[in-house]
C-alpha positions as CSV (number, residue, x, y, z in Angstrom):
1,M,44.6,13.2,332.5
2,L,40.8,13.6,332.9
3,T,38.8,14.2,329.7
4,L,35.1,15.0,329.8
5,H,33.2,14.0,326.6
6,T,29.8,15.5,326.2
7,A,27.2,15.4,323.4
8,D,23.7,16.5,322.7
9,V,22.4,13.1,323.7
10,L,24.0,10.3,325.6
11,L,22.8,6.7,325.0
12,S,24.9,4.7,327.5
13,G,23.7,1.2,326.6
14,P,21.1,-1.1,325.2
15,G,17.6,-0.6,326.7
16,R,18.6,2.6,328.5
17,T,16.8,5.9,328.4
18,P,18.7,8.6,326.3
19,L,20.1,11.4,328.4
20,P,20.1,14.9,326.9
21,A,23.4,16.7,327.4
22,G,25.0,13.7,328.9
23,A,28.7,13.2,329.5
24,V,31.4,10.6,330.0
25,L,34.4,11.3,332.2
26,V,37.5,9.4,331.1
27,E,40.5,8.8,333.2
28,G,43.3,6.9,331.5
29,D,41.7,4.0,329.6
30,R,38.7,3.8,331.8
31,I,35.4,5.5,332.3
32,A,35.4,7.3,335.7
33,R,31.8,8.7,335.7
34,V,28.7,8.9,333.4
35,G,25.9,11.4,333.9
36,P,24.6,14.9,333.1
37,Y,27.1,17.5,332.0
38,E,25.3,20.4,333.6
39,E,27.4,22.8,335.8
40,E,26.1,21.3,339.1
41,E,27.0,17.8,337.8
42,L,30.1,16.4,336.1
43,A,31.5,19.8,334.9
44,A,31.3,21.3,338.4
45,A,32.7,18.2,340.1
46,W,35.8,18.1,337.8
47,P,36.4,21.7,336.7
48,H,40.0,20.9,335.6
49,A,39.1,18.1,333.2
50,R,39.7,18.8,329.5
51,V,36.3,19.1,327.8
52,R,35.4,17.8,324.3
53,R,32.0,18.8,323.1
54,W,30.5,16.8,320.2
55,P,27.4,17.3,318.1
56,G,24.8,14.4,318.0
57,V,24.6,11.2,319.9
58,L,27.3,9.6,322.1
59,T,27.0,5.7,322.2
60,P,29.0,2.7,323.2
61,G,31.5,1.8,320.5
62,L,30.3,-0.6,317.8
63,L,31.1,-4.2,317.1
64,V,31.6,-5.7,313.6
65,R,31.3,-9.4,313.0
66,G,32.9,-11.4,310.2
67,A,36.3,-9.8,310.5
68,D,37.8,-12.7,308.5
69,V,35.5,-11.8,305.5
70,L,36.1,-8.1,305.8
71,L,39.9,-8.2,306.3
72,E,41.2,-11.4,304.8
73,R,38.8,-12.0,301.9
74,T,38.3,-8.4,300.9
75,Y,41.1,-6.2,299.5
76,Y,40.9,-2.4,299.8
77,P,42.9,-0.7,297.1
78,D,45.4,2.0,298.1
79,D,43.9,5.4,297.0
80,P,45.4,7.0,294.9
81,Y,48.3,4.6,294.2
82,E,46.2,1.6,293.1
83,S,42.9,3.1,292.3
84,A,43.8,3.9,288.7
85,E,44.5,0.3,288.0
86,L,42.1,-1.5,290.4
87,G,39.4,1.1,291.0
88,A,38.4,2.5,294.4
89,D,35.9,-0.2,295.4
90,P,36.9,-3.1,297.6
91,I,37.8,-6.3,295.8
92,S,36.3,-9.7,296.9
93,G,35.4,-13.0,295.4
94,A,37.8,-15.9,294.9
95,E,38.4,-15.3,291.2
96,A,39.2,-11.6,291.6
97,L,41.5,-12.2,294.5
98,D,43.3,-15.0,292.7
99,A,43.9,-12.6,289.8
100,L,45.2,-9.9,292.2
101,G,47.4,-12.4,294.1
102,P,48.2,-10.1,297.1
103,T,51.2,-11.0,299.3
104,E,50.9,-11.2,303.1
105,S,52.5,-7.7,303.3
106,R,49.9,-6.4,300.9
107,W,47.1,-7.9,302.9
108,G,48.5,-6.2,305.9
109,S,48.4,-2.9,304.2
110,S,44.9,-3.5,303.0
111,A,43.8,-4.4,306.6
112,R,45.3,-1.1,307.9
113,R,43.2,0.9,305.4
114,A,40.2,-1.2,306.4
115,T,40.7,-0.5,310.1
116,Q,40.7,3.2,309.4
117,K,37.4,2.8,307.7
118,L,36.1,0.9,310.7
119,L,37.2,3.5,313.2
120,A,35.6,6.2,311.0
121,R,32.3,4.3,311.5
122,G,32.5,4.1,315.3
123,V,33.8,0.6,315.4
124,V,35.9,-0.4,318.5
125,A,35.9,-4.2,318.2
126,V,35.8,-6.9,315.5
127,A,34.9,-10.5,315.8
128,G,36.4,-13.2,313.6
129,K,39.2,-15.7,313.2
130,L,42.2,-14.0,311.5
131,T,44.9,-16.4,310.1
132,V,47.1,-13.9,308.2
133,P,49.7,-12.6,310.7
134,A,50.1,-9.2,309.0
135,V,46.3,-8.7,309.2
136,R,46.2,-9.6,312.9
137,T,49.1,-7.2,313.5
138,A,47.2,-4.4,311.7
139,V,44.1,-4.9,313.8
140,V,46.0,-5.0,317.1
141,R,48.0,-1.9,316.2
142,S,44.9,0.0,315.1
143,G,43.5,-0.1,318.6
144,L,40.5,-2.3,317.7
145,T,39.7,-5.2,320.1
146,L,39.9,-8.6,318.3
147,L,37.2,-11.0,319.6
148,P,36.5,-14.7,318.9
149,P,34.2,-15.4,316.0
150,A,30.5,-14.7,316.5
151,P,27.4,-15.2,314.3
152,A,27.4,-12.3,311.7
153,G,23.6,-12.3,311.4
154,G,23.8,-11.4,307.7
155,T,26.4,-10.4,305.3
156,P,29.5,-8.8,307.0
157,S,29.7,-5.1,306.4
158,L,31.9,-2.2,307.3
159,D,28.7,-0.5,308.6
160,P,27.8,-2.2,311.9
161,F,24.2,-1.0,311.7
162,A,23.7,-2.7,308.3
163,G,21.1,-5.5,308.7
164,R,20.3,-4.7,312.3
165,A,16.8,-4.4,313.6
166,S,18.0,-1.7,316.1
167,A,21.1,0.3,316.6
168,E,21.6,-1.2,320.0
169,E,22.4,-4.6,318.5
170,A,25.6,-3.1,317.2
171,F,26.8,-1.8,320.6
172,H,29.9,-3.4,322.2
173,G,29.1,-3.2,325.8
174,A,27.8,-0.2,327.9
175,L,29.1,3.0,329.3
176,D,29.4,2.6,333.0
177,A,31.9,3.8,335.6
178,G,34.9,1.4,335.6
179,A,34.2,0.1,332.1
180,P,36.8,0.4,329.3
181,A,36.6,3.9,327.7
182,R,35.4,3.0,324.2
183,F,32.6,4.9,322.6
184,A,31.6,6.8,319.5
185,V,29.7,9.9,318.5
186,F,27.3,10.3,315.6
187,A,26.1,13.5,314.0
188,V,22.4,12.6,314.1
189,A,19.5,14.3,315.8
190,G,18.7,11.4,318.0
191,P,19.0,7.6,318.5
192,A,16.2,6.9,316.0
193,E,18.4,8.3,313.2
194,L,21.3,6.0,313.9
195,L,19.9,3.2,311.7
196,T,18.5,5.4,309.0
197,Q,21.5,7.6,308.5
198,G,24.2,4.9,309.2
199,A,27.6,4.7,310.8
200,T,29.2,7.1,308.3
201,T,27.8,9.9,310.4
202,C,30.4,9.1,313.0
203,V,32.4,12.2,314.1
204,A,34.6,10.7,316.8
205,T,35.7,7.2,318.0
206,V,37.4,6.7,321.3
207,T,39.0,3.4,322.4
208,G,41.3,2.7,325.3
209,G,40.6,6.3,326.3
210,R,42.3,7.6,323.1
211,L,40.6,9.6,320.4
212,L,41.5,7.4,317.4
213,H,39.1,9.0,314.8
214,R,37.9,12.6,314.5
215,R,36.1,13.8,311.5
216,R,37.8,16.8,310.1
């Protein structure tokens, strides 16, 4: 099935000029075309494509580094079942984790909750060495791409924009015909607001051509 994703602004990759009313045509798990949405452009050429219209800026999906820290050294309590006892905030630090003593199964459940938080921030890939099998399984099943470790460039964070000098530093690849269909849309006025307002403005995340997060 062909799906045409269009937003107020398309920022297709690092160093590229933002395109007002740009669109990405997705066929299966790949990008078929990138360009203006206007009637004489993509919308006219593929009139039978399903159209998804998004507010804000459409960008390449984001990359988070330090997955081992975020997923195997940070525990995310299950709300509401554990929050009364543990609180709602993530738990980290050797002493606190030793006291909690999570099993491998519990680490896997924590990782599943974390991957949902990442998808809700436009993340499509994580980099790091994961050694807990249940955590690796949770990442793979979530649809996120697992990459080898890479320098974090600061404290690992669920927000890929945190500590970045520019939003483009968090992009995972670019949006080109033939490339994997993995991108995100943020409800901001323009690219300049991505850093100031953060990844929690994400309204949609697509990876492998599938819409894995949509803000309700």
